[in-house]
C-alpha positions in Angstrom: 27.8 19.4 3.1 31.2 17.6 3.0 33.7 18.6 5.7 37.1 17.2 4.8 39.3 15.8 7.7 41.2 18.5 9.6 42.7 19.0 13.1 39.7 20.5 14.9 41.7 20.9 18.2 38.8 19.5 20.2 36.5 22.3 18.9 33.1 21.3 17.5 33.1 20.2 13.8 29.3 20.8 13.7 28.6 23.4 16.3 25.2 24.2 17.9 23.2 26.3 15.4 25.0 24.9 12.3 23.4 26.4 9.2 23.1 23.0 7.4 22.0 20.8 10.2 20.7 23.0 13.1 19.4 20.0 15.0 22.8 18.3 15.2 26.0 18.7 17.2 29.3 16.9 16.6 32.8 17.1 18.1 35.8 14.8 18.0 38.0 15.1 21.1 41.5 13.7 21.2 43.3 13.1 24.5 46.5 11.6 25.9 46.8 9.7 29.1 45.8 11.9 32.1 44.4 14.7 29.9 40.9 16.0 30.6 38.2 17.7 28.6 35.0 19.4 29.7 32.1 20.7 27.8 28.5 21.9 28.1 26.1 22.5 25.2 23.1 24.6 26.1 20.0 23.4 24.3 21.5 20.1 23.2 21.5 16.6 24.7 24.7 14.7 23.8 26.3 11.3 23.8 29.9 10.5 24.5 31.2 7.5 22.4 34.9 6.7 22.5 36.1 5.7 18.9 39.3 4.3 20.5 40.8 4.3 23.9 39.2 4.6 27.4 37.9 7.5 29.4 36.4 8.1 32.8 33.3 10.3 32.4 31.5 12.4 35.0 28.2 14.1 34.2 27.2 16.7 36.9 29.0 14.6 39.5 27.6 11.2 38.3 30.5 8.9 37.5 30.8 6.4 34.6 34.2 4.7 34.8 36.3 3.0 32.1 34.1 3.9 29.1 35.3 2.5 25.8 38.3 0.2 25.5 38.6 -0.2 21.7 42.2 -0.5 20.4 43.6 0.7 17.1 40.4 1.6 15.3 36.5 1.4 15.4 36.7 -2.3 14.3 38.6 -3.3 17.4 35.9 -3.9 19.9 32.3 -2.9 20.7 31.0 0.7 21.1 30.0 2.2 24.5 28.4 5.5 25.3 27.2 7.9 28.0 24.1 10.0 27.6 24.5 13.6 28.7 21.3 15.6 29.4 20.6 19.0 27.9 23.1 21.6 29.0 24.8 19.4 31.6 28.5 19.7 32.3 30.4 16.6 31.2 34.0 15.9 32.0 36.1 13.1 30.5 39.6 12.0 31.5 41.8 9.7 29.3 42.9 6.6 31.1 44.5 4.9 28.1 47.7 5.9 26.3 45.5 8.0 23.9 41.8 8.3 23.2 39.6 9.6 20.4 36.1 10.4 21.5 33.0 11.2 19.4 30.5 13.6 21.0 27.1 13.5 19.2 24.2 15.8 20.0 20.6 16.8 19.1 18.6 19.9 19.9 16.2 19.4 22.8 14.6 21.4 25.6 14.0 19.0 28.5 16.6 17.8 31.0 16.6 14.1 31.6 18.9 11.8 33.6 22.4 10.7 32.5 23.1 7.0 31.9 25.6 4.7 30.3 25.3 2.1 27.5 27.7 -0.8 27.7 26.2 -3.1 25.1 25.0 -1.8 21.7 21.9 -3.2 20.0 23.0 -5.1 16.9 21.1 -5.3 13.7 22.3 -6.9 10.5 20.6 -6.6 7.1 21.1 -7.0 3.4 23.1 -9.6 1.5 26.3 -10.1 -0.5 24.2 -10.7 -3.6 22.4 -7.4 -3.3 25.6 -5.5 -2.4 23.9 -4.2 0.7 25.3 -6.4 3.5 25.5 -4.2 6.6 25.8 -4.3 10.4 24.4 -1.5 12.6 25.3 -1.1 16.3 22.7 1.2 18.0 24.1 3.1 21.0 21.1 5.3 21.5 18.3 3.4 19.8 15.0 1.7 20.4 16.1 0.3 23.8 16.6 3.8 25.2 13.1 5.1 24.2 11.7 7.3 27.0 15.2 8.1 28.4 16.3 10.3 25.5 14.7 13.3 23.8 15.4 13.6 20.1 18.8 11.9 19.7 19.6 8.7 17.8 23.2 7.5 17.7 24.6 4.4 15.9 27.6 3.0 14.1 27.2 1.4 10.7 29.7 -1.1 9.3 30.0 -2.8 5.9 30.1 -6.6 6.0 32.8 -7.7 3.6 34.3 -5.1 1.3 32.5 -2.9 -1.2 28.9 -2.2 -1.7 26.1 0.3 -0.8 24.6 1.7 2.3 21.5 3.8 2.8 19.7 2.0 0.0 17.0 1.9 -1.2 17.5 5.7 -1.4 15.5 7.5 1.2 15.1 10.9 2.8 13.8 12.4 6.1 13.8 16.2 5.7 10.1 17.1 6.1 7.7 16.6 9.0 4.6 15.1 7.4 3.5 12.2 9.5 2.8 9.3 9.0 4.9 9.4 5.8 8.1 11.1 7.0 9.8 13.0 9.8 12.4 15.8 9.8 15.7 14.4 11.1 18.9 16.2 10.4 21.8 13.7 10.0 25.6 13.9 10.4 28.1 11.1 9.5 31.8 10.6 10.3 33.4 8.1 8.0 36.3 5.7 8.6 37.8 3.1 6.2 39.8 -0.1 6.6 42.6 0.1 5.4 42.5 3.8 6.1 43.6 4.7 2.6 40.2 3.4 1.3 37.5 5.8 0.4 33.9 6.0 -0.8 31.2 8.2 -2.3 28.2 10.0 -0.7 25.4 10.8 -3.0 22.9 13.5 -2.4 19.9 13.8 -4.8 17.7 16.7 -3.7 14.9 16.3 -6.2 13.2 13.2 -7.5 14.0 12.8 -11.2 16.8 15.3 -11.2 20.6 14.7 -11.2 22.2 15.0 -7.8 25.7 15.5 -6.4 28.4 13.0 -5.5 31.1 13.6 -2.9 34.4 11.8 -2.4 34.6 10.8 1.3 37.8 9.6 2.9 38.9 8.4 6.3 37.8 11.1 8.8 35.3 12.9 6.4 32.3 14.4 8.1 29.1 14.8 6.1 26.0 16.8 7.0 22.6 16.0 5.4 19.9 18.6 5.5 17.6 17.3 2.7 17.4 14.8 -0.1 18.0 11.2 -0.9 21.4 10.1 0.4 22.8 6.6 -0.3 26.6 6.0 -0.1 29.1 3.4 -1.4 32.6 2.1 -0.6 35.2 1.1 -3.1 35.7 -2.6 -3.7 38.4 -4.1 -1.4 37.7 -1.7 1.5 35.5 -1.7 4.6 33.5 1.4 5.5 32.2 2.6 8.9 30.2 5.7 9.6 29.3 7.2 13.0 25.7 8.3 12.6 23.9 11.2 14.4 20.2 11.8 13.9 18.3 14.7 15.6 14.5 14.9 15.2 12.6 18.1 14.9 9.3 17.0 16.6 9.9 13.4 17.7 12.6 10.8 18.2 11.3 7.9 16.1 12.7 8.2 12.5 10.2 7.8 9.6 12.1 7.4 6.4 10.5 8.2 3.0 11.9 5.9 0.4 12.4 7.2 -3.1 9.4 6.0 -5.2 11.6 4.8 -8.1 13.5 2.5 -5.7 11.1 1.7 -2.9 10.1 -1.7 -4.3 13.6 -2.9 -3.4 12.6 -2.9 0.3 11.1 -6.3 -0.6 14.3 -7.6 -2.1 16.9 -6.8 0.6 16.8 -9.3 3.5 16.3 -7.8 7.0 15.8 -4.2 5.9 12.4 -3.9 7.5 13.9 -4.9 10.9 16.6 -2.3 10.3 14.0 0.4 9.6 12.0 -0.5 12.7 15.1 -0.1 15.0 15.5 3.6 14.3 13.0 4.6 17.0 
């Protein structure tokens, strides 16, 4: 499901209980200097990630100061995040001129402890020759195993301009271990320059034509099932904020489309990339 950019007025874009991705939650909060925003999401653990700007965060009285710090866009600095336990009250106060904050969530039923992430876990894979050169910054990834319930949060950047992401085509819509796990997935896209755009494919059945969606700066895309590679136009860089929520476990097991799975052996570093979604 493609959700075109709109002024959400700090209300969830993907609310708890969303029909397409019931395991996901997503909000974009925009604040000016001194403004505050509070939220609580029963039944969901969440992660606060400033896209730009800086905020002071408090989670049930536990303080995490000066979170964020990126400037004009998501390319201008490194990501930081705060993990918010299931149903906890979180409050953020903008300490920069403005701030745009992503709030990612996944359904879960156990209350854990809040913590902050100041340095993302970086993975690069692909190559210019295969048109798959990518950089992934894991905010809630393998390093946070045991501290998070079902939520995986990362940022994916193109390296160079143009090419494909999410390839070889894969899906993760059915719990059938050891071959695949059910993980709902939500993206928010950004482009540099911001008039760039791309395409999100969604092929629901092997051997059958799928759908293609034109994604622009600020597009949100929710994936419930099917193979889902995406591409950016030549001459533009693409970023997407990625939320994964598992049904029965946190580690993601991707099922690669049989017709393309052999290309796992042709794309440098992709096996390391796969292993990091744990």
